[in-house]
Biopython code that builds the backbone (N, CA, C, O; Angstrom):
import numpy as np
from Bio.PDB.StructureBuilder import StructureBuilder

atoms = [
    (1, "MET", "N", (-19.470, -5.329, 27.383)),
    (1, "MET", "CA", (-19.683, -4.591, 26.153)),
    (1, "MET", "C", (-21.188, -4.381, 25.979)),
    (1, "MET", "O", (-21.976, -5.307, 26.173)),
    (2, "SER", "N", (-21.573, -3.179, 25.619)),
    (2, "SER", "CA", (-22.994, -2.877, 25.472)),
    (2, "SER", "C", (-23.577, -3.583, 24.252)),
    (2, "SER", "O", (-22.861, -3.974, 23.331)),
    (3, "THR", "N", (-24.892, -3.731, 24.278)),
    (3, "THR", "CA", (-25.592, -4.389, 23.177)),
    (3, "THR", "C", (-25.410, -3.618, 21.876)),
    (3, "THR", "O", (-25.197, -4.212, 20.820)),
    (4, "ASP", "N", (-25.495, -2.290, 21.957)),
    (4, "ASP", "CA", (-25.318, -1.473, 20.751)),
    (4, "ASP", "C", (-23.926, -1.653, 20.169)),
    (4, "ASP", "O", (-23.757, -1.745, 18.953)),
    (5, "LEU", "N", (-22.946, -1.704, 21.034)),
    (5, "LEU", "CA", (-21.567, -1.882, 20.573)),
    (5, "LEU", "C", (-21.381, -3.260, 19.939)),
    (5, "LEU", "O", (-20.680, -3.387, 18.936)),
    (6, "LYS", "N", (-21.992, -4.275, 20.505)),
    (6, "LYS", "CA", (-21.914, -5.622, 19.932)),
    (6, "LYS", "C", (-22.564, -5.660, 18.556)),
    (6, "LYS", "O", (-22.024, -6.251, 17.620)),
    (7, "ARG", "N", (-23.740, -5.018, 18.439)),
    (7, "ARG", "CA", (-24.422, -4.986, 17.132)),
    (7, "ARG", "C", (-23.584, -4.245, 16.102)),
    (7, "ARG", "O", (-23.475, -4.667, 14.951)),
    (8, "TRP", "N", (-22.989, -3.124, 16.536)),
    (8, "TRP", "CA", (-22.148, -2.338, 15.641)),
    (8, "TRP", "C", (-20.968, -3.183, 15.170)),
    (8, "TRP", "O", (-20.632, -3.179, 13.986)),
    (9, "ARG", "N", (-20.340, -3.907, 16.098)),
    (9, "ARG", "CA", (-19.188, -4.749, 15.756)),
    (9, "ARG", "C", (-19.597, -5.858, 14.786)),
    (9, "ARG", "O", (-18.892, -6.121, 13.812)),
    (10, "MET", "N", (-20.735, -6.509, 15.049)),
    (10, "MET", "CA", (-21.203, -7.579, 14.160)),
    (10, "MET", "C", (-21.494, -7.034, 12.765)),
    (10, "MET", "O", (-21.214, -7.688, 11.760)),
    (11, "GLN", "N", (-22.060, -5.824, 12.715)),
    (11, "GLN", "CA", (-22.358, -5.219, 11.421)),
    (11, "GLN", "C", (-21.069, -4.956, 10.643)),
    (11, "GLN", "O", (-21.008, -5.221, 9.442)),
    (12, "TRP", "N", (-20.047, -4.441, 11.308)),
    (12, "TRP", "CA", (-18.776, -4.186, 10.633)),
    (12, "TRP", "C", (-18.086, -5.478, 10.228)),
    (12, "TRP", "O", (-17.435, -5.525, 9.184)),
    (13, "ASP", "N", (-18.215, -6.528, 11.032)),
    (13, "ASP", "CA", (-17.646, -7.826, 10.658)),
    (13, "ASP", "C", (-18.281, -8.332, 9.370)),
    (13, "ASP", "O", (-17.583, -8.828, 8.485)),
    (14, "LYS", "N", (-19.607, -8.209, 9.260)),
    (14, "LYS", "CA", (-20.311, -8.636, 8.040)),
    (14, "LYS", "C", (-19.901, -7.771, 6.855)),
    (14, "LYS", "O", (-19.670, -8.274, 5.756)),
    (15, "ALA", "N", (-19.812, -6.464, 7.090)),
    (15, "ALA", "CA", (-19.425, -5.558, 6.011)),
    (15, "ALA", "C", (-18.019, -5.871, 5.527)),
    (15, "ALA", "O", (-17.751, -5.829, 4.326)),
    (16, "THR", "N", (-17.122, -6.184, 6.453)),
    (16, "THR", "CA", (-15.747, -6.520, 6.088)),
    (16, "THR", "C", (-15.707, -7.736, 5.186)),
    (16, "THR", "O", (-14.999, -7.746, 4.178)),
    (17, "LEU", "N", (-16.462, -8.759, 5.543)),
    (17, "LEU", "CA", (-16.502, -9.966, 4.709)),
    (17, "LEU", "C", (-17.044, -9.656, 3.322)),
    (17, "LEU", "O", (-16.513, -10.139, 2.322)),
    (18, "SER", "N", (-18.098, -8.854, 3.259)),
    (18, "SER", "CA", (-18.681, -8.498, 1.964)),
    (18, "SER", "C", (-17.699, -7.691, 1.120)),
    (18, "SER", "O", (-17.544, -7.947, -0.074)),
    (19, "LEU", "N", (-17.041, -6.722, 1.739)),
    (19, "LEU", "CA", (-16.083, -5.900, 0.999)),
    (19, "LEU", "C", (-14.882, -6.709, 0.526)),
    (19, "LEU", "O", (-14.370, -6.482, -0.570)),
    (20, "GLU", "N", (-14.436, -7.645, 1.343)),
    (20, "GLU", "CA", (-13.323, -8.511, 0.921)),
    (20, "GLU", "C", (-13.731, -9.363, -0.277)),
    (20, "GLU", "O", (-12.929, -9.579, -1.185)),
    (21, "ALA", "N", (-14.963, -9.845, -0.287)),
    (21, "ALA", "CA", (-15.447, -10.645, -1.413)),
    (21, "ALA", "C", (-15.513, -9.805, -2.688)),
    (21, "ALA", "O", (-15.138, -10.270, -3.764)),
    (22, "VAL", "N", (-15.989, -8.573, -2.559)),
    (22, "VAL", "CA", (-16.045, -7.683, -3.725)),
    (22, "VAL", "C", (-14.633, -7.419, -4.236)),
    (22, "VAL", "O", (-14.382, -7.470, -5.440)),
    (23, "HIS", "N", (-13.724, -7.140, -3.325)),
    (23, "HIS", "CA", (-12.336, -6.866, -3.699)),
    (23, "HIS", "C", (-11.727, -8.062, -4.419)),
    (23, "HIS", "O", (-11.058, -7.906, -5.440)),
    (24, "ARG", "N", (-11.959, -9.250, -3.887)),
    (24, "ARG", "CA", (-11.422, -10.469, -4.493)),
    (24, "ARG", "C", (-11.988, -10.663, -5.911)),
    (24, "ARG", "O", (-11.248, -11.007, -6.832)),
    (25, "ARG", "N", (-13.297, -10.441, -6.079)),
    (25, "ARG", "CA", (-13.901, -10.582, -7.419)),
    (25, "ARG", "C", (-13.332, -9.553, -8.391)),
    (25, "ARG", "O", (-13.066, -9.867, -9.551)),
    (26, "GLU", "N", (-13.146, -8.318, -7.911)),
    (26, "GLU", "CA", (-12.592, -7.280, -8.787)),
    (26, "GLU", "C", (-11.167, -7.620, -9.211)),
    (26, "GLU", "O", (-10.804, -7.418, -10.370)),
    (27, "LEU", "N", (-10.370, -8.128, -8.301)),
    (27, "LEU", "CA", (-9.002, -8.511, -8.653)),
    (27, "LEU", "C", (-8.992, -9.669, -9.642)),
    (27, "LEU", "O", (-8.199, -9.678, -10.583)),
    (28, "GLN", "N", (-9.869, -10.644, -9.432)),
    (28, "GLN", "CA", (-9.929, -11.797, -10.338)),
    (28, "GLN", "C", (-10.401, -11.399, -11.724)),
    (28, "GLN", "O", (-10.038, -12.035, -12.713)),
    (29, "ALA", "N", (-11.212, -10.346, -11.801)),
    (29, "ALA", "CA", (-11.756, -9.920, -13.087)),
    (29, "ALA", "C", (-10.786, -9.032, -13.873)),
    (29, "ALA", "O", (-11.033, -8.730, -15.041)),
    (30, "MET", "N", (-9.691, -8.615, -13.244)),
    (30, "MET", "CA", (-8.748, -7.725, -13.927)),
    (30, "MET", "C", (-8.050, -8.440, -15.082)),
    (30, "MET", "O", (-7.631, -9.592, -14.972)),
    (31, "THR", "N", (-7.946, -7.726, -16.171)),
    (31, "THR", "CA", (-7.196, -8.245, -17.314)),
    (31, "THR", "C", (-5.731, -7.816, -17.168)),
    (31, "THR", "O", (-5.388, -7.013, -16.300)),
    (32, "ASP", "N", (-4.889, -8.361, -18.024)),
    (32, "ASP", "CA", (-3.479, -7.958, -18.005)),
    (32, "ASP", "C", (-3.341, -6.461, -18.265)),
    (32, "ASP", "O", (-2.509, -5.795, -17.650)),
    (33, "ASP", "N", (-4.161, -5.932, -19.181)),
    (33, "ASP", "CA", (-4.106, -4.500, -19.458)),
    (33, "ASP", "C", (-4.533, -3.681, -18.246)),
    (33, "ASP", "O", (-3.952, -2.630, -17.973)),
    (34, "ASP", "N", (-5.542, -4.153, -17.516)),
    (34, "ASP", "CA", (-5.953, -3.469, -16.285)),
    (34, "ASP", "C", (-4.800, -3.409, -15.287)),
    (34, "ASP", "O", (-4.559, -2.375, -14.663)),
    (35, "VAL", "N", (-4.093, -4.526, -15.144)),
    (35, "VAL", "CA", (-2.970, -4.580, -14.206)),
    (35, "VAL", "C", (-1.865, -3.639, -14.658)),
    (35, "VAL", "O", (-1.293, -2.919, -13.839)),
    (36, "ARG", "N", (-1.558, -3.634, -15.950)),
    (36, "ARG", "CA", (-0.514, -2.734, -16.456)),
    (36, "ARG", "C", (-0.867, -1.272, -16.177)),
    (36, "ARG", "O", (-0.010, -0.488, -15.772)),
    (37, "ARG", "N", (-2.143, -0.910, -16.397)),
    (37, "ARG", "CA", (-2.567, 0.465, -16.126)),
    (37, "ARG", "C", (-2.448, 0.793, -14.643)),
    (37, "ARG", "O", (-2.013, 1.888, -14.286)),
    (38, "ALA", "N", (-2.831, -0.144, -13.776)),
    (38, "ALA", "CA", (-2.744, 0.085, -12.328)),
    (38, "ALA", "C", (-1.294, 0.286, -11.904)),
    (38, "ALA", "O", (-0.993, 1.173, -11.105)),
    (39, "VAL", "N", (-0.402, -0.533, -12.434)),
    (39, "VAL", "CA", (1.017, -0.405, -12.092)),
    (39, "VAL", "C", (1.568, 0.917, -12.619)),
    (39, "VAL", "O", (2.321, 1.598, -11.924)),
    (40, "ALA", "N", (1.197, 1.278, -13.838)),
    (40, "ALA", "CA", (1.656, 2.553, -14.402)),
    (40, "ALA", "C", (1.160, 3.716, -13.550)),
    (40, "ALA", "O", (1.892, 4.680, -13.328)),
    (41, "ASP", "N", (-0.081, 3.630, -13.073)),
    (41, "ASP", "CA", (-0.615, 4.683, -12.199)),
    (41, "ASP", "C", (0.196, 4.792, -10.913)),
    (41, "ASP", "O", (0.498, 5.893, -10.453)),
    (42, "LEU", "N", (0.546, 3.646, -10.337)),
    (42, "LEU", "CA", (1.323, 3.660, -9.094)),
    (42, "LEU", "C", (2.680, 4.307, -9.294)),
    (42, "LEU", "O", (3.144, 5.070, -8.447)),
    (43, "PHE", "N", (3.323, 4.000, -10.428)),
    (43, "PHE", "CA", (4.663, 4.522, -10.675)),
    (43, "PHE", "C", (4.660, 5.945, -11.205)),
    (43, "PHE", "O", (5.721, 6.561, -11.312)),
    (44, "SER", "N", (3.496, 6.479, -11.537)),
    (44, "SER", "CA", (3.454, 7.837, -12.075)),
    (44, "SER", "C", (3.116, 8.871, -11.005)),
    (44, "SER", "O", (2.954, 10.050, -11.316)),
    (45, "VAL", "N", (3.010, 8.443, -9.756)),
    (45, "VAL", "CA", (2.726, 9.385, -8.669)),
    (45, "VAL", "C", (3.952, 10.264, -8.474)),
    (45, "VAL", "O", (5.058, 9.751, -8.299)),
    (46, "PRO", "N", (3.775, 11.567, -8.503)),
    (46, "PRO", "CA", (4.945, 12.438, -8.351)),
    (46, "PRO", "C", (5.509, 12.367, -6.929)),
    (46, "PRO", "O", (4.770, 12.208, -5.957)),
    (47, "LEU", "N", (6.814, 12.486, -6.836)),
    (47, "LEU", "CA", (7.476, 12.510, -5.533)),
    (47, "LEU", "C", (7.373, 13.919, -4.954)),
    (47, "LEU", "O", (7.268, 14.893, -5.699)),
    (48, "PRO", "N", (7.401, 14.024, -3.649)),
    (48, "PRO", "CA", (7.367, 15.357, -3.031)),
    (48, "PRO", "C", (8.553, 16.205, -3.495)),
    (48, "PRO", "O", (9.649, 15.691, -3.714)),
    (49, "ALA", "N", (8.321, 17.482, -3.638)),
    (49, "ALA", "CA", (9.372, 18.396, -4.084)),
    (49, "ALA", "C", (10.446, 18.522, -3.013)),
    (49, "ALA", "O", (10.155, 18.431, -1.821)),
    (50, "GLY", "N", (11.670, 18.729, -3.433)),
    (50, "GLY", "CA", (12.749, 19.004, -2.506)),
    (50, "GLY", "C", (13.441, 17.787, -1.933)),
    (50, "GLY", "O", (14.284, 17.926, -1.046)),
    (51, "LEU", "N", (13.112, 16.590, -2.413)),
    (51, "LEU", "CA", (13.806, 15.402, -1.918)),
    (51, "LEU", "C", (15.224, 15.374, -2.489)),
    (51, "LEU", "O", (15.424, 15.695, -3.661)),
    (52, "PRO", "N", (16.195, 14.999, -1.683)),
    (52, "PRO", "CA", (17.549, 14.902, -2.228)),
    (52, "PRO", "C", (17.642, 13.714, -3.180)),
    (52, "PRO", "O", (16.901, 12.742, -3.033)),
    (53, "PRO", "N", (18.547, 13.787, -4.154)),
    (53, "PRO", "CA", (18.675, 12.665, -5.080)),
    (53, "PRO", "C", (19.153, 11.415, -4.350)),
    (53, "PRO", "O", (19.948, 11.492, -3.413)),
    (54, "ARG", "N", (18.660, 10.273, -4.789)),
    (54, "ARG", "CA", (19.061, 9.001, -4.172)),
    (54, "ARG", "C", (20.326, 8.506, -4.843)),
    (54, "ARG", "O", (20.392, 8.404, -6.068)),
    (55, "LEU", "N", (21.320, 8.203, -4.042)),
    (55, "LEU", "CA", (22.581, 7.717, -4.571)),
    (55, "LEU", "C", (22.704, 6.204, -4.433)),
    (55, "LEU", "O", (23.575, 5.593, -5.052)),
    (56, "THR", "N", (21.830, 5.592, -3.617)),
    (56, "THR", "CA", (21.840, 4.144, -3.438)),
    (56, "THR", "C", (20.394, 3.658, -3.466)),
    (56, "THR", "O", (19.450, 4.447, -3.487)),
    (57, "SER", "N", (20.255, 2.341, -3.467)),
    (57, "SER", "CA", (18.915, 1.758, -3.458)),
    (57, "SER", "C", (18.312, 1.742, -2.063)),
    (57, "SER", "O", (17.102, 1.581, -1.909)),
    (58, "GLY", "N", (19.155, 1.910, -1.040)),
    (58, "GLY", "CA", (18.685, 1.840, 0.333)),
    (58, "GLY", "C", (18.787, 0.448, 0.930)),
    (58, "GLY", "O", (18.481, 0.258, 2.107)),
    (59, "LEU", "N", (19.211, -0.526, 0.139)),
    (59, "LEU", "CA", (19.269, -1.909, 0.609)),
    (59, "LEU", "C", (20.265, -2.074, 1.758)),
    (59, "LEU", "O", (19.983, -2.780, 2.726)),
    (60, "VAL", "N", (21.434, -1.423, 1.655)),
    (60, "VAL", "CA", (22.437, -1.549, 2.715)),
    (60, "VAL", "C", (21.887, -0.983, 4.025)),
    (60, "VAL", "O", (22.043, -1.591, 5.084)),
    (61, "GLU", "N", (21.246, 0.182, 3.947)),
    (61, "GLU", "CA", (20.667, 0.786, 5.145)),
    (61, "GLU", "C", (19.571, -0.094, 5.733)),
    (61, "GLU", "O", (19.469, -0.239, 6.951)),
    (62, "GLN", "N", (18.756, -0.677, 4.868)),
    (62, "GLN", "CA", (17.687, -1.558, 5.330)),
    (62, "GLN", "C", (18.260, -2.775, 6.054)),
    (62, "GLN", "O", (17.768, -3.157, 7.116)),
    (63, "GLN", "N", (19.284, -3.375, 5.488)),
    (63, "GLN", "CA", (19.894, -4.542, 6.115)),
    (63, "GLN", "C", (20.528, -4.185, 7.453)),
    (63, "GLN", "O", (20.488, -4.989, 8.385)),
    (64, "ARG", "N", (21.116, -2.984, 7.565)),
    (64, "ARG", "CA", (21.692, -2.541, 8.829)),
    (64, "ARG", "C", (20.605, -2.420, 9.896)),
    (64, "ARG", "O", (20.809, -2.825, 11.041)),
    (65, "LEU", "N", (19.447, -1.862, 9.522)),
    (65, "LEU", "CA", (18.352, -1.753, 10.470)),
    (65, "LEU", "C", (17.807, -3.121, 10.878)),
    (65, "LEU", "O", (17.486, -3.338, 12.047)),
    (66, "PHE", "N", (17.703, -4.038, 9.926)),
    (66, "PHE", "CA", (17.251, -5.380, 10.253)),
    (66, "PHE", "C", (18.222, -6.075, 11.203)),
    (66, "PHE", "O", (17.806, -6.788, 12.116)),
    (67, "ALA", "N", (19.519, -5.862, 10.983)),
    (67, "ALA", "CA", (20.520, -6.481, 11.871)),
    (67, "ALA", "C", (20.375, -5.945, 13.290)),
    (67, "ALA", "O", (20.546, -6.694, 14.251)),
    (68, "LYS", "N", (20.063, -4.662, 13.435)),
    (68, "LYS", "CA", (19.844, -4.094, 14.769)),
    (68, "LYS", "C", (18.661, -4.786, 15.463)),
    (68, "LYS", "O", (18.702, -5.043, 16.666)),
    (69, "LEU", "N", (17.627, -5.079, 14.702)),
    (69, "LEU", "CA", (16.446, -5.719, 15.273)),
    (69, "LEU", "C", (16.744, -7.151, 15.727)),
    (69, "LEU", "O", (16.136, -7.642, 16.677)),
    (70, "ARG", "N", (17.683, -7.819, 15.044)),
    (70, "ARG", "CA", (18.031, -9.201, 15.406)),
    (70, "ARG", "C", (18.839, -9.276, 16.678)),
    (70, "ARG", "O", (18.754, -10.267, 17.404)),
    (71, "ARG", "N", (19.627, -8.248, 16.968)),
    (71, "ARG", "CA", (20.503, -8.278, 18.136)),
    (71, "ARG", "C", (19.679, -8.245, 19.420)),
    (71, "ARG", "O", (18.691, -7.516, 19.512)),
    (72, "PRO", "N", (20.094, -9.044, 20.417)),
    (72, "PRO", "CA", (19.377, -8.973, 21.693)),
    (72, "PRO", "C", (19.572, -7.608, 22.349)),
    (72, "PRO", "O", (20.649, -7.016, 22.276)),
    (73, "ALA", "N", (18.536, -7.134, 22.976)),
    (73, "ALA", "CA", (18.593, -5.794, 23.597)),
    (73, "ALA", "C", (19.393, -5.788, 24.879)),
    (73, "ALA", "O", (19.533, -4.743, 25.515)),
]
sb = StructureBuilder()
sb.init_structure("model")
sb.init_model(0)
sb.init_chain("A")
sb.init_seg("    ")
for serial, (resi, resn, name, xyz) in enumerate(atoms, 1):
    if name == "N":
        sb.init_residue(resn, " ", resi, " ")
    sb.init_atom(name, np.array(xyz, "f"), 0.0, 1.0, " ", f" {name:<3s}", serial, name[0])
structure = sb.get_structure()
């Protein structure tokens, strides 16, 4: 690995640690109202147009797919 690539990687490793620390502090500083607003924002995202109506929760289909993954190939 070249020296420049190693320096670049080390710089990103340091940046990642710093960004994770900022993220952790921001999450810890959130109030209950902040969390409620964030959740409301997530649930207010419009769905793409033209989706068929959902008749089930999808849980049965999900479990069927998981069962396929458990079976030996």
